[in-house]
C-alpha positions in Angstrom: -10.9 9.4 20.6 -8.1 7.7 22.7 -5.2 9.9 23.3 -1.7 8.8 24.3 1.1 11.2 25.2 4.7 10.1 25.1 6.7 12.6 27.2 10.1 13.4 28.6 12.0 12.1 25.7 14.6 13.2 23.2 12.6 12.4 20.1 14.4 12.7 16.8 11.6 13.0 14.2 13.5 12.9 11.0 11.3 16.0 10.0 13.4 19.1 9.5 10.5 21.3 10.5 10.9 20.0 14.2 13.9 17.7 14.2 13.9 17.1 18.0 11.0 17.2 20.4 10.2 16.2 23.9 6.7 14.8 23.5 4.5 13.2 20.9 0.7 13.0 21.0 -0.9 9.9 19.5 -4.6 9.5 18.5 -5.9 6.3 16.9 -2.3 5.2 16.1 -1.5 8.4 14.3 0.9 11.2 15.2 -1.5 14.0 16.2 0.8 16.6 17.5 4.4 17.0 18.9 6.4 19.5 20.8 7.5 20.4 24.3 6.2 18.5 27.4 4.6 21.6 28.7 2.6 22.4 25.6 1.5 18.8 24.8 0.4 18.1 28.3 -1.4 21.4 28.6 -3.3 20.8 25.4 -3.9 17.1 25.6 -3.3 15.9 29.1 -6.9 15.6 30.2 -8.2 12.8 32.5 -8.8 10.5 29.5 -5.1 10.7 28.2 -2.7 7.8 28.8 0.8 9.3 29.7 3.9 7.2 28.9 7.2 8.5 30.3 10.1 7.9 28.0 12.5 8.6 31.0 14.8 10.8 29.0 15.6 8.2 26.5 16.2 8.9 22.8 13.7 7.8 20.2 13.6 7.8 16.4 11.0 7.0 13.8 10.4 3.3 13.9 13.1 1.3 12.3 12.1 -0.7 9.1 14.3 -3.6 7.8 14.0 -3.4 4.0 15.2 -6.9 3.3 15.1 -10.0 5.6 13.6 -13.4 5.9 11.4 -13.7 9.0 10.2 -17.2 8.0 13.7 -18.5 7.6 14.8 -16.9 10.7 12.0 -18.6 12.6 13.0 -22.0 11.2 16.7 -21.4 12.3 15.5 -21.4 15.9 14.7 -25.2 15.3 18.1 -25.8 13.6 21.8 -26.3 14.5 23.5 -22.9 14.7 26.9 -23.1 13.2 27.6 -19.4 13.1 29.9 -19.4 16.1 32.2 -22.1 14.6 35.7 -20.7 14.2 37.4 -23.7 12.6 36.4 -26.7 10.6 37.0 -28.9 13.6 34.6 -26.8 15.8 31.9 -27.1 13.0 32.4 -30.9 12.9 32.3 -31.2 16.7 28.9 -29.3 16.7 27.6 -31.5 14.0 28.7 -34.7 15.8 27.1 -33.6 19.1 23.8 -32.9 17.3 24.0 -36.2 15.4 24.5 -38.1 18.7 21.2 -36.7 19.9 19.4 -37.3 16.7 17.5 -40.6 15.8 18.6 -42.6 12.8 17.4 -41.3 9.4 16.2 -38.0 11.0 17.3 -34.9 9.0 19.7 -32.5 10.6 19.5 -29.0 9.3 22.1 -26.4 10.2 22.9 -22.9 9.2 25.5 -20.1 9.4 28.9 -21.7 8.7 31.4 -19.3 7.1 34.8 -20.7 6.1 36.2 -17.2 5.9 36.0 -17.1 9.7 37.9 -20.4 10.2 41.2 -19.4 11.9 42.9 -22.8 11.4 42.9 -22.6 7.6 41.4 -26.1 7.6 39.0 -25.3 4.8 35.4 -26.6 4.3 34.6 -30.1 5.6 34.8 -32.8 3.0 31.9 -35.1 2.5 33.9 -37.9 4.2 34.3 -35.9 7.3 30.6 -35.1 7.3 29.8 -38.8 6.9 32.0 -39.6 9.8 30.3 -36.9 12.0 26.8 -37.9 11.2 26.8 -41.4 9.6 23.2 -42.3 10.4 21.5 -39.0 9.5 21.0 -37.1 6.3 22.3 -33.5 6.7 21.8 -30.2 5.0 24.1 -27.3 6.3 23.4 -23.9 4.9 26.3 -21.4 4.5 25.8 -18.0 6.1 24.9 -16.5 2.7 22.3 -19.1 1.9 23.8 -19.7 -1.5 25.8 -22.8 -0.7 25.0 -25.9 1.3 26.9 -28.9 2.5 25.4 -32.4 2.5 26.6 -35.9 3.4 26.4 -39.1 1.4 23.1 -40.1 3.2 21.4 -37.0 1.9 22.7 -37.6 -1.6 21.5 -41.2 -1.4 18.0 -40.1 -0.4 17.8 -37.7 -3.2 18.8 -40.5 -5.8 22.1 -38.8 -6.7 24.0 -40.1 -9.7 26.8 -38.4 -11.8 24.5 -37.5 -14.7 21.4 -36.4 -12.8 19.7 -33.2 -14.0 20.4 -30.1 -11.8 18.0 -27.3 -11.5 19.0 -24.2 -13.7 21.4 -22.0 -11.9 22.6 -24.7 -9.6 25.9 -26.8 -9.3 26.8 -30.0 -7.6 30.5 -29.5 -6.9 32.7 -32.5 -7.8 36.3 -33.3 -7.0 38.3 -32.6 -10.1 40.4 -35.6 -9.6 38.1 -38.4 -8.4 34.9 -37.0 -10.0 33.1 -37.7 -6.8 30.8 -35.1 -5.1 32.5 -33.1 -2.5 29.3 -32.5 -0.5 28.9 -28.9 -1.7 25.8 -27.7 -3.5 25.7 -24.2 -5.0 22.6 -22.1 -5.5 19.4 -24.0 -6.8 21.1 -27.5 -6.6 20.0 -27.6 -2.9 16.4 -28.0 -4.4 17.4 -31.6 -5.1 17.7 -32.2 -1.3 15.2 -29.9 0.3 12.2 -31.6 -1.5 13.1 -34.8 0.5 13.1 -33.0 4.0 9.8 -33.3 5.9 8.3 -29.8 6.2 7.1 -28.5 9.5 3.4 -28.5 9.9 1.3 -25.4 10.0 1.3 -25.1 13.8 5.1 -25.4 13.8 5.4 -22.8 11.1 3.1 -20.5 12.9 5.0 -20.9 16.2 8.4 -20.3 14.5 7.1 -17.2 12.8 5.5 -15.9 16.0 8.9 -16.2 17.6 10.7 -14.3 14.8 8.1 -11.5 14.8 8.7 -11.0 18.5 12.4 -11.3 18.0 12.2 -8.5 15.4 10.3 -6.2 17.6 12.6 -6.8 20.5 15.4 -5.5 18.3 13.5 -2.3 17.6 11.9 -3.1 14.3 8.5 -1.6 13.6 8.4 -2.8 10.0 9.9 -5.6 7.8 10.1 -6.4 4.2 10.3 -10.2 4.1 10.7 -12.9 1.7 9.2 -16.2 3.1 7.3 -18.2 0.5 9.8 -21.0 0.1 9.9 -21.5 3.9 6.3 -21.0 4.7 4.6 -22.9 1.9 3.6 -20.6 -0.9 1.7 -17.3 -1.1 -1.7 -18.2 0.3 -0.3 -19.9 3.4 2.3 -17.2 4.0 -0.3 -14.5 3.8 -2.6 -16.5 6.1 0.2 -16.9 8.7 1.0 -13.2 8.7 -2.7 -12.3 8.8 -3.4 -14.5 11.7 -0.4 -13.4 13.7 -0.3 -9.8 13.0 -3.8 -8.8 12.4 -5.5 -11.6 14.4 -3.1 -11.8 17.4 -2.3 -8.1 17.0 1.5 -8.6 16.9 1.5 -5.3 14.9 4.8 -5.5 13.1 4.2 -3.9 9.7 5.1 -6.6 7.2 5.6 -6.3 3.5 5.6 -9.8 1.8 7.8 -10.3 -1.2 6.6 -13.0 -3.7 9.2 -15.4 -5.0 8.8 -15.5 -8.7 7.7 -19.1 -9.2 4.6 -18.2 -7.2 3.6 -15.3 -9.4 0.6 -17.3 -10.7 -0.8 -17.4 -7.2 -1.2 -13.6 -7.4 -3.8 -14.1 -10.1 -5.4 -17.0 -8.3 -5.8 -14.9 -5.1 -6.6 -11.6 -6.9 -3.6 -10.0 -5.1 -1.1 -7.3 -6.3 1.4 -5.0 -4.7 -0.2 -3.0 -1.9 -2.9 -5.6 -1.3 -3.7 -5.9 2.4 -3.7 -3.3 5.1 -1.4 -1.1 7.2 0.2 -4.1 8.9 0.3 -6.9 6.2 0.8 -6.1 2.5 1.9 -7.7 -0.6 5.2 -6.4 -2.0 7.3 -7.0 -5.0 8.2 -10.1 -7.0 11.5 -11.5 -5.8 14.0 -12.7 -8.3 17.7 -13.9 -8.0 20.1 -12.5 -10.7 23.3 -14.1 -9.1 24.8 -15.6 -6.0 27.2 -14.4 -3.4 30.8 -13.3 -3.2 31.7 -15.8 -0.5 31.5 -18.8 -2.9 32.3 -16.7 -6.0 28.8 -17.1 -7.4 28.1 -13.4 -7.6 28.3 -12.5 -11.3 31.1 -10.0 -12.1 31.9 -8.4 -15.3 35.5 -9.6 -15.1 37.0 -12.6 -13.4 37.6 -12.8 -9.7 40.9 -11.4 -8.6 41.7 -14.5 -6.5 40.4 -17.0 -9.0 40.8 -15.8 -12.6 39.1 -19.1 -13.9 35.6 -17.7 -13.0 33.5 -14.5 -13.0 30.6 -16.1 -11.2 27.6 -16.8 -13.2 24.0 -15.6 -13.6 21.0 -17.4 -12.1 19.1 -16.6 -15.3 20.3 -15.8 -18.9 19.3 -12.3 -20.1 16.3 -13.4 -22.1 15.0 -15.4 -19.1 15.4 -12.6 -16.8 13.6 -10.2 -19.2 10.8 -12.6 -19.5 10.3 -12.7 -15.7 10.2 -9.0 -15.6 7.7 -9.1 -18.5 5.5 -11.5 -16.5 5.8 -9.3 -13.3 4.8 -6.2 -15.3 1.9 -8.1 -16.8 0.5 -8.4 -13.2 1.3 -4.7 -12.5 4.0 -5.8 -10.1 7.4 -4.3 -9.2 10.4 -6.5 -8.9 13.0 -7.0 -6.1 16.1 -8.5 -7.5 19.1 -10.0 -5.7 22.1 -8.4 -7.5 25.5 -8.5 -5.8 27.9 -8.5 -8.8 28.2 -5.6 -11.3 27.4 -7.8 -14.2 24.2 -9.1 -12.6 23.1 -5.5 -11.9 23.8 -4.6 -15.5 21.6 -7.5 -16.6 18.8 -6.4 -14.4 18.9 -2.8 -15.5 19.0 -4.0 -19.2 15.8 -5.9 -18.5 14.0 -3.1 -16.6 14.9 -0.6 -19.2 12.6 -2.5 -21.7 9.4 -1.9 -19.6 7.6 1.1 -18.1 7.6 1.5 -14.4 4.6 0.5 -12.3 3.1 2.2 -9.3 5.5 0.8 -6.8 9.3 1.0 -7.0 11.6 -1.7 -8.2 14.3 -2.6 -5.9 17.9 -3.8 -6.6 18.9 -5.7 -3.5 22.4 -5.7 -2.1 24.1 -3.7 -5.1 27.5 -4.4 -3.6 29.7 -3.9 -6.6 28.6 -0.8 -8.6 30.7 0.2 -11.6 30.7 4.0 -12.2 28.7 3.7 -15.5 25.9 2.0 -13.6 25.4 4.9 -11.1 23.3 7.0 -13.5 21.2 4.0 -14.5 20.4 3.2 -10.9 19.5 6.8 -10.2 15.8 6.7 -11.2 12.8 7.8 -9.2 11.3 4.3 -9.6 14.4 2.4 -8.5 15.6 1.7 -5.0 19.1 0.5 -4.0 18.3 -1.9 -1.1 21.6 -2.3 0.8 22.7 -4.3 3.8 25.4 -2.2 5.7 26.2 -5.1 8.0 27.6 -7.0 5.0 30.7 -4.9 5.3 31.5 -6.2 8.8 31.1 -9.7 7.6 32.9 -9.4 4.2 36.0 -7.3 4.9 38.9 -7.8 4.7 38.7 -11.0 2.7 36.5 -9.5 0.0 39.3 -7.2 -1.0 41.3 -10.1 -2.2 38.2 -11.7 -3.8 37.4 -8.7 -6.0 40.7 -6.9 -6.3 42.0 -3.5 -5.4 40.5 -1.7 -8.4 37.1 -3.1 -8.1 36.9 -2.7 -4.4 36.9 1.1 -4.9 33.5 0.8 -6.4 32.1 -1.7 -3.8 29.9 -0.9 -0.8 29.9 2.8 -1.8 26.8 3.9 0.1 27.9 7.5 0.6 28.6 7.8 -3.1 25.3 6.3 -4.0 23.4 8.6 -1.7 25.3 11.7 -2.8 24.6 10.8 -6.4 20.9 10.9 -5.7 20.1 7.2 -5.7 17.3 6.3 -3.4 18.7 3.9 -0.7 17.1 1.7 2.0 18.7 -0.6 4.4 18.0 -4.1 5.8 19.9 -6.9 7.4 19.2 -10.0 5.2 18.8 -11.9 8.5 19.5 -14.7 9.2 22.4 -14.1 6.8 23.4 -11.3 9.1 22.1 -10.5 12.7 18.7 -8.8 12.8 19.9 -6.1 15.0 19.6 -2.8 13.0 22.0 -1.0 15.4 24.7 -3.3 14.0 23.8 -2.2 10.5 23.9 1.4 11.6 27.3 0.8 13.2 28.7 -0.6 10.0 27.3 2.3 8.0 28.9 5.0 10.2 32.2 3.3 11.2 33.0 1.1 8.1 34.4 -1.7 10.3 33.4 -4.7 12.3 32.9 -4.7 16.1 36.2 -4.9 17.9 38.3 -3.5 15.0 40.2 -0.3 15.9 41.2 1.2 12.5 39.6 4.2 10.9 37.3 2.1 8.7 37.4 0.4 5.3 37.4 3.2 2.7 36.4 5.8 5.4 35.3 8.4 2.8 32.2 6.2 2.4 31.2 6.6 6.1 27.7 7.8 6.7 26.6 10.3 9.3 24.3 9.0 12.0 21.3 10.8 10.5 22.1 9.3 7.1 22.3 5.8 8.5 19.0 6.2 10.4 17.4 7.6 7.3 18.3 4.3 5.5 16.3 2.4 8.1 13.4 4.8 8.3 12.3 7.0 5.5 14.5 5.2 2.9 12.8 1.9 3.7 9.4 3.6 3.7 10.1 4.9 0.2 10.6 1.3 -1.1 6.9 0.7 -0.7 5.7 4.1 -1.5 4.7 4.6 2.1 6.8 7.7 2.9 3.6 9.7 3.2 2.7 7.5 6.3 6.0 6.1 7.5 9.6 7.0 8.0 9.4 10.3 9.9 7.4 11.4 13.0 5.2 13.9 11.4 1.7 14.9 12.0 -0.7 12.5 10.2 1.9 9.6 10.0 1.9 6.3 11.9 3.1 6.6 15.5 5.9 4.2 15.1 9.0 4.7 17.3 12.1 2.9 18.4 13.4 4.0 21.9 17.1 3.5 22.9 19.1 3.3 26.1 21.6 5.9 24.8 21.5 9.0 22.7 22.6 7.8 19.2 23.4 11.4 18.3 26.0 12.1 20.9 27.6 8.8 21.8 30.8 7.5 20.2 29.7 5.2 17.3 31.2 2.1 18.9 28.7 2.6 21.9 26.0 1.6 19.4 27.2 -1.9 20.2 26.2 -1.7 23.8 23.0 0.3 23.2 19.8 -1.5 24.0 16.3 -1.0 22.6 14.1 0.1 25.5 10.7 0.2 23.7 9.3 -0.6 20.3 6.1 1.4 19.6 3.8 0.6 16.6 0.8 2.7 16.0 1.1 4.3 19.4 1.1 0.8 21.1 4.1 -0.3 23.1 4.8 -3.7 21.5 8.1 -4.4 23.3 9.7 -3.0 26.4 13.1 -3.9 27.9 
């Protein structure tokens, strides 16, 4: 039996029986024992043992991102990055430069623009400006949230646009209220009119892009990821095959839980798969559903109008009976659901649907839960429900979100401390590429309640988490989502030997030092999968 001893570390286990240890003994990928360097080396340090020196660095249980999009992330490596644009003009310059290097009629895809960061107040580029920047190429530029896209006239032409064309349910083609012409903005599922005309990467390109994002995840300390990729990677069968070949076949090791976008539920039957299907490294997860959109473009569904635009409360992606039917179909397959719910009305709708069905073996997850009315707290507190939160959203959303939802409602938004104190099971993720994948940025947002570079005491500082609470979200909390807390989430005897090792001691530094902390090692099943 192969033995590896990780020694000379400050290892935070997350297990109250032995919260910090110096050394950890691994056999066949499992934590066999842990304690002091002296004891572990004396008992297990024979000639056949591999000794790995942690050089005094701090380690925690392996970090697990409870909600991201590795397939989408991989594809962004091939696209125009607009996330650094700080004005409309900067965005248009980047697009023009890309267009000048792009052959005629070749699609330009970009991602990451965010008008809330535009310092010049110039607003979002109009379709005429997009046409001028890229007159010979069709374009599709995704907003940072993924719930809005910009297109030019050439893209609309290729999709056969006309004023009365049918738009997919839940989607909107935005028109100028005066001229009646399209502005270039597509909301939610309206982008499906465009994406079906964009040539898809072939299998080898998808595999290479996913390989890159898996390495990227491990380089940022992740040992596990709950990922939704079927739209990017070509359906359930192909997505599972890609992960199986890369993680099991090439031994990339990242423990991946694959969410199944609801239009692909029928594939679960065809492939005889259900939640938990797979092995310790690649598993089928929940059925993914969208209940609403995002706050940035006011498509998140609120129970009262937006404070800065009383003409709208956002809107649901599915009406109540449609949502209930999707839950019914998932339950018929024995599947849990994972539902994107940002607005309080969207959350209420999902809970109303869930209340009509018994729980299944795996927990349902309510993703984002950004606005949470007090009356919904008790309904979310349920042993079979998880609040799947994204702490980094706070850094990206404040301060503009306070004007968006208003002073009264913001008191019940991003209330992670309240949720945890109320007994709601919480997990944390990044939603990358919507936000950066780096979990230390999420931990920083959770403990400081501010964006990097800000010097105030934090937005609603009473909701700050301790370092242990924030790490819990990315470790044991994320393990609870998939009922794997008996094998993940803490460094305890009999659990997977998954660890993240850092250049600084997370428990003694000023929280702002998280921003300069590096991942030194990512260890999965006792195997060093990344080293700085």
